[in-house]
All heavy atoms as an XYZ file, in Angstrom:
671
protein
N      79.904    129.329     82.718
C      79.891    127.917     82.970
C      80.857    127.254     82.002
O      80.619    127.241     80.814
C      78.498    127.362     82.788
C      77.505    127.867     83.803
S      75.859    127.312     83.433
C      75.303    128.693     82.456
N      81.903    126.703     82.535
C      82.919    126.103     81.691
C      83.387    124.795     82.272
O      83.305    124.570     83.472
C      84.118    127.035     81.559
O      83.743    128.229     80.937
N      83.896    123.969     81.406
C      84.490    122.703     81.834
C      85.994    122.873     81.818
O      86.558    123.473     80.909
C      84.088    121.598     80.858
C      84.698    120.271     81.207
C      84.271    119.193     80.235
O      83.102    119.185     79.833
O      85.128    118.363     79.895
N      86.637    122.371     82.832
C      88.090    122.397     82.886
C      88.557    121.010     83.288
O      87.990    120.400     84.185
C      88.621    123.476     83.840
C      90.130    123.573     83.764
C      88.159    123.250     85.257
C      90.700    124.789     84.452
N      89.544    120.511     82.597
C      90.084    119.205     82.915
C      91.260    119.384     83.862
O      92.174    120.151     83.590
C      90.551    118.485     81.633
O      89.426    118.362     80.768
C      91.097    117.105     81.953
N      91.206    118.697     85.002
C      92.282    118.767     85.980
C      93.142    117.524     85.806
O      92.671    116.417     85.966
C      91.727    118.844     87.418
C      92.854    118.847     88.429
C      90.841    120.069     87.575
N      94.402    117.733     85.421
C      95.305    116.599     85.275
C      96.490    116.760     86.212
O      96.663    117.801     86.837
C      95.762    116.436     83.813
C      96.520    117.651     83.309
O      97.413    118.156     83.975
N      96.163    118.119     82.132
N      97.324    115.741     86.295
C      98.409    115.763     87.274
C      99.504    116.763     86.931
O     100.284    117.134     87.795
C      99.000    114.368     87.449
C      99.673    113.813     86.224
C     100.201    112.426     86.473
C     100.844    111.865     85.210
N     101.366    110.544     85.429
N      99.584    117.223     85.691
C     100.656    118.134     85.310
C     100.339    119.585     85.642
O     101.038    120.213     86.414
C     100.982    117.986     83.820
C     101.513    116.604     83.498
O     102.234    116.022     84.285
N     101.131    116.078     82.355
N      99.295    120.137     85.056
C      98.994    121.545     85.303
C      97.511    121.808     85.539
O      97.100    122.948     85.672
C      99.493    122.408     84.151
C      98.704    122.196     82.870
O      97.955    121.209     82.779
O      98.833    123.026     81.962
N      96.708    120.779     85.602
C      95.270    120.944     85.745
C      94.844    121.686     86.991
O      94.008    122.581     86.927
N      95.420    121.342     88.120
C      95.042    122.020     89.361
C      95.422    123.489     89.298
O      94.642    124.358     89.702
C      95.697    121.337     90.569
C      95.332    121.930     91.921
C      93.825    121.906     92.154
C      96.047    121.184     93.038
N      96.575    123.776     88.761
C      97.025    125.163     88.616
C      96.049    125.945     87.725
O      95.678    127.080     88.031
C      98.437    125.172     88.018
C      99.078    126.507     87.945
C     100.504    126.315     87.404
C     101.255    127.599     87.312
N     102.600    127.392     86.776
N      95.627    125.343     86.618
C      94.665    125.986     85.716
C      93.313    126.180     86.406
O      92.652    127.209     86.225
C      94.491    125.142     84.450
C      95.718    125.160     83.555
C      95.608    124.219     82.356
N      94.379    124.407     81.631
C      93.620    123.409     81.176
N      93.967    122.158     81.379
N      92.515    123.659     80.516
N      92.893    125.208     87.174
C      91.626    125.274     87.889
C      91.626    126.430     88.886
O      90.696    127.238     88.926
C      91.374    123.936     88.589
C      90.040    123.821     89.264
C      88.872    123.866     88.538
C      89.966    123.631     90.632
C      87.642    123.739     89.162
C      88.746    123.496     91.267
C      87.577    123.554     90.525
N      92.688    126.539     89.670
C      92.813    127.619     90.653
C      92.861    128.968     89.933
O      92.242    129.941     90.372
C      94.042    127.406     91.557
C      94.310    128.625     92.414
C      93.831    126.174     92.442
N      93.556    129.024     88.806
C      93.632    130.255     88.027
C      92.251    130.679     87.534
O      91.901    131.862     87.567
C      94.590    130.061     86.855
O      94.613    131.204     86.045
N      91.461    129.736     87.079
C      90.103    130.023     86.636
C      89.280    130.635     87.772
O      88.599    131.643     87.589
C      89.425    128.743     86.135
C      87.933    128.846     85.829
C      87.706    129.648     84.564
C      87.328    127.464     85.704
N      89.365    130.057     88.944
C      88.624    130.562     90.099
C      89.101    131.962     90.465
O      88.291    132.867     90.683
C      88.778    129.596     91.302
C      88.101    128.262     90.981
C      88.190    130.207     92.576
C      88.430    127.148     91.955
N      90.422    132.157     90.506
C      90.974    133.474     90.835
C      90.502    134.539     89.843
O      90.105    135.636     90.236
C      92.503    133.428     90.848
C      93.065    132.682     92.053
O      92.319    132.468     93.037
O      94.256    132.322     92.005
N      90.542    134.221     88.546
C      90.111    135.181     87.517
C      88.629    135.510     87.656
O      88.222    136.668     87.505
C      90.388    134.630     86.119
C      91.849    134.646     85.745
C      92.075    134.363     84.260
N      91.238    133.321     83.715
C      91.649    132.102     83.364
N      92.910    131.762     83.533
N      90.818    131.233     82.854
N      87.826    134.507     87.954
C      86.389    134.724     88.096
C      86.095    135.709     89.226
O      85.356    136.672     89.051
C      85.684    133.385     88.346
C      84.220    133.527     88.667
C      83.289    133.768     87.665
C      83.762    133.422     89.980
C      81.942    133.905     87.953
C      82.417    133.553     90.274
C      81.512    133.794     89.260
O      80.181    133.934     89.555
N      86.690    135.479     90.386
C      86.437    136.362     91.518
C      87.079    137.736     91.333
O      86.516    138.751     91.748
C      86.861    135.706     92.834
C      85.896    134.626     93.270
C      86.265    133.299     93.226
C      84.613    134.937     93.687
C      85.375    132.298     93.609
C      83.709    133.948     94.060
C      84.099    132.620     94.021
N      88.220    137.815     90.684
C      88.863    139.097     90.398
C      87.999    139.944     89.457
O      88.031    141.178     89.519
C      90.244    138.876     89.785
N      87.212    139.294     88.624
C      86.332    139.995     87.689
C      84.984    140.345     88.318
O      84.088    140.847     87.642
C      86.119    139.158     86.437
N      84.833    140.086     89.614
C      83.604    140.458     90.309
C      82.638    139.330     90.563
O      81.525    139.559     91.039
N      83.018    138.093     90.243
C      82.144    136.952     90.509
C      81.835    136.828     91.991
O      82.643    137.213     92.834
N      80.671    136.305     92.309
C      80.281    136.229     93.718
C      80.132    134.810     94.252
O      80.167    134.609     95.456
C      78.970    136.988     93.936
O      77.938    136.426     93.155
N      79.934    133.834     93.393
C      79.840    132.460     93.866
C      80.112    131.496     92.725
O      79.938    131.834     91.555
C      78.475    132.155     94.480
C      77.336    132.143     93.482
C      76.058    131.611     94.077
O      76.053    130.576     94.743
N      74.963    132.313     93.839
N      80.552    130.289     93.077
C      80.781    129.220     92.097
C      80.221    127.935     92.674
O      80.214    127.758     93.891
C      82.271    129.011     91.831
C      82.933    130.089     91.055
S      84.628    129.631     90.674
C      84.551    129.642     88.918
N      79.763    127.078     91.786
C      79.298    125.758     92.184
C      79.928    124.749     91.235
O      80.021    124.998     90.041
C      77.779    125.663     92.077
C      77.063    126.646     92.974
C      75.575    126.557     92.793
O      74.995    125.487     92.864
N      74.947    127.684     92.557
N      80.355    123.629     91.766
C      81.041    122.641     90.958
C      80.295    121.315     90.970
O      79.824    120.868     92.008
C      82.463    122.390     91.481
C      83.300    123.635     91.486
C      83.483    124.358     92.655
C      83.886    124.081     90.327
C      84.246    125.500     92.663
C      84.653    125.230     90.319
C      84.839    125.950     91.486
N      80.193    120.726     89.794
C      79.758    119.347     89.644
C      80.962    118.595     89.097
O      81.444    118.907     88.015
C      78.588    119.222     88.669
C      77.273    119.617     89.293
O      76.980    119.220     90.406
N      76.493    120.401     88.585
N      81.461    117.657     89.845
C      82.619    116.879     89.416
C      82.094    115.532     88.923
O      82.117    114.529     89.627
C      83.647    116.702     90.563
C      83.955    118.033     91.225
C      84.895    116.010     90.053
C      84.588    119.073     90.311
N      81.583    115.567     87.706
C      81.002    114.374     87.093
C      81.106    114.550     85.582
O      80.999    115.670     85.072
C      79.533    114.164     87.556
C      78.650    115.308     87.150
C      78.973    112.852     87.081
N      81.326    113.484     84.883
C      81.493    113.576     83.437
C      80.142    113.642     82.727
O      79.116    113.177     83.237
C      82.279    112.375     82.915
O      81.485    111.204     82.992
N      80.179    114.187     81.529
C      79.000    114.221     80.671
C      78.524    112.798     80.401
O      77.328    112.513     80.412
C      79.347    114.932     79.365
C      78.200    115.027     78.397
C      78.628    115.818     77.148
N      77.489    116.109     76.319
C      77.018    115.306     75.381
N      77.614    114.152     75.150
N      75.968    115.635     74.660
N      79.474    111.897     80.190
C      79.145    110.489     79.922
C      78.328    109.899     81.079
O      77.322    109.229     80.859
C      80.436    109.694     79.721
C      80.216    108.233     79.475
C      81.533    107.495     79.324
C      81.287    106.001     79.226
N      82.510    105.230     79.204
N      78.741    110.164     82.310
C      78.013    109.650     83.477
C      76.606    110.230     83.538
O      75.643    109.504     83.822
C      78.777    109.963     84.774
O      80.054    109.314     84.722
C      78.020    109.500     86.002
N      76.469    111.520     83.260
C      75.144    112.143     83.285
C      74.224    111.539     82.230
O      73.047    111.266     82.501
C      75.273    113.652     83.088
C      75.997    114.407     84.203
C      76.227    115.858     83.791
C      75.235    114.319     85.516
N      74.754    111.309     81.042
C      73.941    110.689     79.989
C      73.544    109.262     80.350
O      72.398    108.844     80.114
C      74.702    110.713     78.660
C      74.877    112.097     78.031
C      75.852    112.033     76.868
C      73.539    112.670     77.600
N      74.465    108.523     80.962
C      74.149    107.166     81.403
C      73.084    107.190     82.493
O      72.204    106.326     82.528
C      75.408    106.470     81.898
C      76.378    106.113     80.781
C      77.704    105.568     81.283
O      77.872    105.384     82.511
O      78.581    105.330     80.444
N      73.145    108.190     83.373
C      72.144    108.310     84.441
C      70.756    108.600     83.873
O      69.756    108.133     84.418
C      72.555    109.397     85.425
N      70.700    109.347     82.781
C      69.408    109.591     82.137
C      68.833    108.303     81.563
O      67.632    108.066     81.635
C      69.551    110.607     80.993
C      69.446    112.031     81.419
C      69.362    112.951     80.219
O      70.048    112.758     79.222
N      68.536    113.973     80.337
N      69.692    107.475     81.006
C      69.237    106.233     80.373
C      68.892    105.141     81.381
O      68.021    104.323     81.143
C      70.306    105.716     79.413
C      70.482    106.576     78.200
C      71.577    106.041     77.303
C      71.805    106.976     76.130
N      72.955    106.607     75.326
N      69.615    105.111     82.502
C      69.435    104.055     83.504
C      69.377    104.672     84.901
O      70.303    104.524     85.699
C      70.596    103.059     83.398
C      70.372    101.806     84.215
O      69.295    101.659     84.838
O      71.290    100.961     84.249
N      68.289    105.409     85.209
C      68.210    106.140     86.481
C      68.325    105.270     87.736
O      68.862    105.718     88.748
C      66.852    106.841     86.425
C      66.171    106.389     85.204
C      67.113    105.578     84.387
N      67.874    104.029     87.667
C      67.951    103.162     88.844
C      69.403    102.909     89.252
O      69.724    102.823     90.436
C      67.236    101.827     88.588
C      65.739    101.941     88.400
C      65.343    102.393     86.997
O      66.135    102.192     86.042
O      64.256    102.973     86.854
N      70.269    102.799     88.276
C      71.685    102.537     88.537
C      72.387    103.748     89.155
O      73.400    103.616     89.817
C      72.367    102.140     87.226
C      73.808    101.726     87.368
C      74.374    101.271     86.034
C      75.856    100.991     86.136
N      76.447    100.676     84.830
N      71.843    104.949     88.939
C      72.481    106.191     89.388
C      71.613    106.957     90.387
O      71.680    108.176     90.476
C      72.779    107.086     88.176
C      73.813    106.490     87.259
C      73.447    105.625     86.231
C      75.158    106.772     87.441
C      74.395    105.071     85.397
C      76.117    106.217     86.606
C      75.733    105.368     85.591
O      76.683    104.811     84.764
N      70.828    106.261     91.171
C      69.881    106.923     92.080
C      70.556    107.764     93.160
O      69.927    108.653     93.735
C      68.967    105.887     92.729
O      69.728    104.975     93.505
N      71.841    107.541     93.428
C      72.551    108.311     94.458
C      73.427    109.424     93.896
O      74.199    110.030     94.623
C      73.411    107.385     95.318
C      72.565    106.461     96.162
O      71.510    106.846     96.651
N      73.004    105.229     96.308
N      73.307    109.725     92.613
C      74.132    110.747     91.968
C      73.616    112.139     92.333
O      72.533    112.542     91.940
C      74.116    110.561     90.448
C      74.879    111.594     89.627
C      76.358    111.608     89.992
C      74.684    111.326     88.143
N      74.412    112.882     93.119
C      74.056    114.236     93.532
C      74.729    115.259     92.633
O      75.887    115.096     92.261
C      74.503    114.499     94.973
C      73.638    113.936     96.077
C      74.325    114.075     97.432
C      72.291    114.630     96.106
N      73.989    116.329     92.295
C      74.532    117.432     91.510
C      74.109    118.749     92.148
O      73.137    118.803     92.900
C      74.052    117.378     90.037
C      74.612    116.161     89.325
C      72.544    117.417     89.937
N      74.865    119.806     91.828
C      74.502    121.149     92.282
C      73.605    121.779     91.231
O      73.886    121.733     90.044
C      75.746    122.018     92.470
C      76.634    121.599     93.613
C      76.032    121.843     94.964
N      75.869    123.266     95.204
C      75.189    123.762     96.210
N      74.604    122.965     97.083
N      75.073    125.054     96.371
N      72.525    122.393     91.716
C      71.562    123.038     90.831
C      71.187    124.386     91.439
O      70.500    124.425     92.451
C      70.266    122.201     90.667
C      69.327    122.861     89.676
C      70.576    120.769     90.285
N      71.688    125.459     90.870
C      71.275    126.817     91.268
C      71.230    127.018     92.780
O      70.251    127.497     93.324
C      69.939    127.158     90.637
N      72.269    126.626     93.474
C      72.355    126.895     94.905
C      71.900    125.772     95.819
O      71.916    125.923     97.035
N      71.490    124.665     95.293
C      71.096    123.537     96.130
C      71.579    122.238     95.484
O      71.916    122.195     94.315
C      69.573    123.495     96.355
C      68.760    123.245     95.102
C      68.367    121.948     94.769
C      68.380    124.280     94.273
C      67.624    121.699     93.629
C      67.634    124.044     93.121
C      67.259    122.760     92.809
O      66.526    122.518     91.683
N      71.620    121.184     96.267
C      71.987    119.865     95.756
C      70.720    119.047     95.542
O      69.746    119.187     96.284
C      72.899    119.127     96.738
O      74.128    119.799     96.860
N      70.760    118.199     94.506
C      69.609    117.350     94.214
C      70.097    116.047     93.587
O      71.180    116.003     93.003
C      68.654    118.054     93.253
N      69.285    115.020     93.720
C      69.583    113.766     93.039
C      69.280    113.957     91.552
O      68.164    114.313     91.176
C      68.757    112.614     93.613
C      69.202    112.232     94.996
C      68.444    112.579     96.113
C      70.391    111.541     95.189
C      68.868    112.237     97.386
C      70.823    111.198     96.467
C      70.058    111.553     97.556
O      70.476    111.223     98.812
N      70.283    113.733     90.729
C      70.167    113.968     89.294
C      68.958    113.258     88.698
O      68.203    113.845     87.922
C      71.458    113.519     88.596
C      71.456    113.757     87.120
C      71.678    115.021     86.607
C      71.237    112.715     86.231
C      71.674    115.255     85.236
C      71.230    112.930     84.867
C      71.449    114.200     84.369
N      68.752    112.011     89.054
C      67.684    111.217     88.436
C      66.291    111.665     88.875
O      65.306    111.276     88.253
C      67.863    109.715     88.731
O      67.878    109.510     90.141
C      69.158    109.202     88.112
N      66.198    112.491     89.925
C      64.897    112.985     90.370
C      64.554    114.347     89.777
O      63.446    114.844     89.964
C      64.854    113.047     91.904
C      64.920    111.676     92.536
C      64.913    111.718     94.052
O      64.815    112.780     94.658
N      65.029    110.565     94.671
N      65.493    114.938     89.045
C      65.248    116.218     88.395
C      64.453    115.999     87.111
O      64.493    114.922     86.516
C      66.578    116.893     88.050
C      67.464    117.255     89.238
C      68.850    117.667     88.751
C      66.827    118.360     90.063
N      63.757    117.029     86.678
C      63.036    116.932     85.412
C      64.037    116.742     84.278
O      65.210    117.109     84.391
C      62.216    118.202     85.165
O      63.082    119.282     84.871
N      63.574    116.169     83.185
C      64.449    115.969     82.022
C      65.011    117.307     81.541
O      66.142    117.382     81.080
C      63.699    115.267     80.887
C      63.352    113.837     81.193
C      64.598    112.964     81.295
C      64.199    111.537     81.582
N      65.317    110.694     81.919
N      64.234    118.368     81.647
C      64.683    119.693     81.219
C      65.880    120.164     82.052
O      66.874    120.647     81.508
C      63.533    120.698     81.335
C      63.897    122.100     80.912
C      62.717    123.038     81.042
O      61.715    122.855     80.310
O      62.800    123.962     81.867
N      65.810    120.015     83.362
C      66.911    120.418     84.234
C      68.108    119.497     84.019
O      69.254    119.954     83.969
C      66.468    120.449     85.716
C      67.648    120.714     86.634
C      65.383    121.491     85.922
N      67.863    118.204     83.878
C      68.958    117.275     83.584
C      69.696    117.703     82.324
O      70.918    117.747     82.285
C      68.433    115.853     83.399
C      67.986    115.174     84.658
C      67.460    113.764     84.393
O      67.413    113.295     83.252
N      67.060    113.085     85.453
N      68.943    118.027     81.280
C      69.554    118.411     80.013
C      70.354    119.703     80.152
O      71.433    119.840     79.570
C      68.492    118.549     78.923
C      69.057    118.601     77.539
C      69.855    117.344     77.185
O      69.485    116.230     77.542
N      70.963    117.526     76.490
N      69.865    120.635     80.941
C      70.599    121.883     81.182
C      71.948    121.589     81.833
O      72.975    122.152     81.437
C      69.770    122.820     82.057
C      70.465    124.135     82.301
O      70.817    124.829     81.321
O      70.685    124.473     83.485
N      71.965    120.702     82.803
C      73.212    120.333     83.477
C      74.159    119.651     82.490
O      75.351    119.958     82.448
C      72.924    119.441     84.703
C      72.198    120.260     85.783
C      74.216    118.828     85.255
C      71.635    119.443     86.908
N      73.642    118.762     81.676
C      74.466    118.074     80.677
C      75.047    119.075     79.685
O      76.235    119.023     79.364
C      73.657    116.982     79.961
C      73.362    115.835     80.917
C      74.398    116.478     78.723
C      72.343    114.835     80.418
N      74.240    119.999     79.225
C      74.721    120.994     78.254
C      75.821    121.871     78.834
O      76.717    122.295     78.121
C      73.559    121.829     77.737
C      72.653    121.034     76.814
C      71.397    121.771     76.408
O      71.299    122.995     76.672
O      70.522    121.125     75.823
N      75.774    122.130     80.128
C      76.826    122.936     80.759
C      78.179    122.217     80.724
O      79.208    122.866     80.741
C      76.469    123.235     82.217
C      75.410    124.269     82.370
C      75.284    124.645     83.815
N      73.971    124.249     84.303
C      73.652    124.132     85.561
N      74.546    124.350     86.486
N      72.445    123.795     85.914
N      78.170    120.889     80.677
C      79.440    120.163     80.669
C      80.122    120.242     79.318
O      81.295    119.902     79.204
C      79.248    118.669     81.027
O      78.509    118.024     80.003
C      78.577    118.497     82.370
N      79.423    120.712     78.300
C      79.968    120.749     76.956
C      80.764    122.014     76.665
O      81.488    122.083     75.696
C      78.853    120.621     75.926
C      78.157    119.289     76.003
C      76.965    119.194     75.072
O      76.557    120.205     74.515
O      76.439    118.084     74.929
N      80.637    123.039     77.493
C      81.353    124.280     77.252
C      82.815    124.121     77.583
O      83.186    123.502     78.563
C      80.733    125.404     78.085
C      79.300    125.677     77.668
C      78.687    126.820     78.441
O      79.418    127.768     78.747
O      77.498    126.737     78.729
N      83.659    124.677     76.756
C      85.102    124.571     76.938
C      85.697    125.941     77.188
O      85.164    126.948     76.746
C      85.759    123.973     75.685
C      85.198    122.640     75.266
C      85.611    121.564     76.196
C      85.069    120.216     75.698
N      85.120    119.193     76.654
N      86.846    125.976     77.851
C      87.566    127.235     78.067
C      88.199    127.683     76.782
O      88.603    126.943     75.973
C      88.660    127.045     79.124
C      88.179    126.885     80.546
C      89.349    126.636     81.461
C      87.422    128.115     80.986
């Protein structure tokens, strides 16, 4: 689980490379949440404002604000890992 920043210069190329390397190493599936850590933390503090925020969780989609605090925190912690 890693965070990658996609920018207009080389971000997309790096993103595709990450996916290619993962599957070449035997990976079988990937799931992406395209949301910032800042947004997730704000959603924890003000759930009413973010009631439509969907995230991927272990093979299914769920509304972030309806997840337990433990699952929310796990998702937030995953955004902190860097390549």
